[in-house]
N, C-alpha and C positions, 0 to 999 in steps of 0.2 A: 504494499498499500503506500502513499505519498502523501504528502502534506498540503501538497501546489494543486489547488481546485482547478477544474477545466478551465473557466473563465476565466482565472492569472493567466492560464501557457494562452487563451487569445491575445489578453490585451499585453503579455507580452512580446509576443511572435506580431500583434498588428505593423508593425514601423519597418519590417524586413519581409514581407511577404513576397517571392522571386518566382513563382508564378508556376512554380513543381513545387515537392515536399514539402517546406515550409512552405507553402501557399496550403497544400491539402490539406496539413493540420490545424490550420485556421480556418480557413472555413468547412472543412467538414467534421476536426477532430482525428483522420488515417492516421495511424501510424503506420508505414509501410519499409521493407529493405533500404528504401531511398532515406528514410526522415534522417536516423539516425550520421551517416556522413554530413546531410548536407548542413544538418542544426551542427554539428560539429567543426565544421566547414565555416560558417557564417561565427562562430564563438572564437575561432582565430581571428577570424576578419574583424570583427569587435575589436577585438582586443588588442590585434597589430595598432587599428589606428585611436589607440590608447585608450577607451572608454572599460576601464576592465570593472565597476562597480555593474554593465551593461552584459559585456560577460559573465560575470558570476550569474543572473540571474537569467539570461540563456542557459547556462551551464545546468542549473534547475532544472529548464524544461529536459532538457537533454538525461539529468535523470530521473525527470516522470515520465518519457517516454519510454525510457528502459526499463523501470518498473511496469506498466504498464501490458510492453510488448507490443508487438503489431494487431492490429482488429482494424476493422473498416471501419468505414463512414457510420459515425455516432448519431443517431437519431436526435432531433432537436435539437444537433449541436451548438447552435449560434444562443439557445437561450439557456441552458444549464450554468446555472451560478454559484450552485453548492455542493457540486462532485468533487 
């Protein structure tokens, strides 16, 4: 289990949509084999850009996805607040 709520994942990913795996997670809650490396690359880019606090928040999103594991689209994903 993870302490991060689904809506927090969406909030943290809003500014980082990429048209690929990160956008799918943001838009549908889907986690697939492309999600993990995409988040890892994003974290590296953000950290290399000097935004360590944001990189740490995104690392928490990566931990969330790794805890949850691969899953299909989540019904009502955009409206979830407390999961």
